[in-house]
C-alpha positions as CSV (number, residue, x, y, z in Angstrom):
1,D,-19.8,-24.1,-7.4
2,A,-17.9,-27.4,-6.1
3,I,-17.5,-26.2,-2.7
4,E,-20.7,-24.8,-2.2
5,A,-22.0,-28.3,-3.4
6,F,-20.1,-30.1,-1.3
7,G,-20.4,-27.8,1.7
8,T,-24.3,-28.8,1.3
9,V,-24.1,-32.3,1.0
10,W,-21.9,-32.3,4.2
11,Q,-23.7,-30.3,6.3
12,S,-27.5,-31.1,5.0
13,Y,-26.7,-35.1,4.3
14,A,-24.2,-35.5,8.0
15,Q,-25.8,-38.8,8.2
16,S,-25.4,-40.0,4.9
17,P,-22.5,-42.4,3.8
18,Y,-21.5,-39.9,1.5
19,A,-20.7,-36.9,4.7
20,K,-17.2,-38.3,4.8
21,V,-16.1,-37.6,1.3
22,A,-18.3,-34.8,0.9
23,F,-16.2,-33.1,3.7
24,S,-13.3,-34.4,2.5
25,S,-13.9,-32.9,-1.1
26,Y,-15.1,-29.7,0.8
27,Q,-11.4,-29.3,2.5
28,K,-9.9,-30.1,-1.1
29,A,-11.7,-27.7,-2.7
30,R,-11.6,-24.7,-0.4
31,A,-7.6,-25.3,-0.3
32,Q,-7.6,-25.3,-4.2
33,A,-9.8,-22.3,-4.6
34,A,-7.3,-20.6,-2.0
35,E,-4.3,-21.4,-3.4
36,Q,-5.3,-20.2,-6.9
37,N,-6.0,-17.2,-5.8
38,L,-2.6,-17.0,-4.0
39,Y,-0.8,-18.2,-7.3
40,V,-2.5,-15.4,-9.3
41,A,-1.5,-12.8,-6.7
42,R,2.1,-14.2,-6.7
43,F,2.3,-14.1,-10.3
44,Y,1.1,-10.1,-9.9
45,S,3.5,-9.4,-7.2
46,R,6.6,-11.1,-9.5
47,T,5.5,-8.5,-12.0
48,G,5.4,-4.9,-10.1
49,E,1.6,-5.4,-10.4
50,Y,1.1,-4.6,-6.1
51,R,-2.6,-3.1,-6.3
52,A,-3.7,-6.0,-8.5
53,T,-3.1,-8.4,-5.6
54,L,-4.8,-7.2,-3.4
55,P,-8.5,-8.5,-4.3
56,R,-7.0,-11.8,-4.5
57,L,-5.8,-11.8,-0.9
58,N,-8.5,-10.3,0.3
59,E,-10.1,-13.5,-0.9
60,I,-8.0,-15.8,0.3
61,I,-8.1,-13.9,4.1
62,D,-11.7,-13.1,4.1
63,Q,-12.6,-16.6,2.7
64,F,-10.0,-19.2,3.8
65,S,-9.2,-17.5,6.9
66,D,-9.1,-21.0,8.9
67,L,-6.5,-22.2,6.3
68,P,-2.5,-21.8,6.8
69,I,-2.5,-20.2,3.1
70,A,-4.3,-17.6,4.8
71,A,-0.9,-16.5,6.8
72,E,1.1,-16.5,3.1
73,A,-1.8,-14.7,2.0
74,A,-1.6,-11.9,4.5
75,S,2.3,-11.7,4.4
76,L,1.9,-11.2,1.0
77,K,-0.6,-8.6,1.2
78,I,1.4,-6.8,4.1
79,K,4.3,-6.6,1.3
80,S,2.1,-5.5,-1.8
81,H,0.8,-2.7,0.8
82,L,4.2,-1.6,1.8
83,L,5.2,-1.2,-1.7
84,L,2.4,1.0,-2.6
85,G,3.5,3.3,0.5
86,E,0.1,2.1,2.7
87,V,1.3,1.5,5.8
88,T,-1.4,1.5,7.7
89,Q,-3.4,-1.1,5.7
90,A,-0.1,-2.7,6.3
91,E,-0.4,-2.6,10.1
92,T,-4.0,-3.7,9.9
93,T,-3.0,-6.9,8.0
94,L,-0.5,-7.2,10.4
95,A,-2.5,-7.6,13.2
96,F,-5.0,-10.0,11.3
97,L,-1.9,-12.1,11.2
98,Q,-0.9,-11.7,15.0
99,E,-4.3,-12.8,16.0
100,K,-4.9,-15.6,13.6
101,F,-1.3,-17.0,13.1
102,P,0.5,-15.4,16.4
103,D,3.9,-17.8,16.2
104,H,4.2,-18.2,12.4
105,S,7.6,-17.3,11.4
106,L,5.5,-14.9,8.4
107,T,4.5,-13.0,11.4
108,V,7.6,-12.1,12.8
109,K,9.3,-11.4,9.4
110,A,6.1,-9.2,8.5
111,G,6.3,-6.9,11.9
112,E,10.0,-6.5,11.2
113,E,9.2,-5.1,7.7
114,I,6.8,-3.2,8.9
115,G,8.9,-1.9,11.8
116,K,11.9,-1.1,8.8
117,R,9.7,0.9,6.6
118,M,8.6,3.2,9.5
119,T,12.3,3.3,10.6
120,K,13.0,4.6,7.3
121,D,10.3,6.7,6.5
122,A,11.2,8.5,9.7
123,S,14.3,8.9,9.0
124,S,13.2,10.4,5.7
125,S,10.9,12.9,7.5
126,D,14.0,14.1,9.8
127,I,16.4,14.6,6.7
128,S,13.6,16.7,5.3
129,K,13.1,19.0,8.2
């Protein structure tokens, strides 16, 4: 694929006059791949298919965690997990978000969402007693 090809040229032929162009193209191809996955994940989220968002979001987080778009992917992944009732997985993703993007507004918002969910779950638990 394009990412691999540009990466090979950039890394293997660092002294080549094409290395700079290859590096720029490598970065653009990675960003486009991440954006495409996020686009699809957003579609699934809008249509209520939260489970279907997870593979796309995982790919962004696993392969493109150095890109700013990974913060949005992690935030959407937390939302999906919460809507699926998977609080532990949401907390694990929040830990990633806090580590990689500690000052990002999505990190704060995700922490608040998990806190609300835990408060709601605790209240429901108290009512059923």
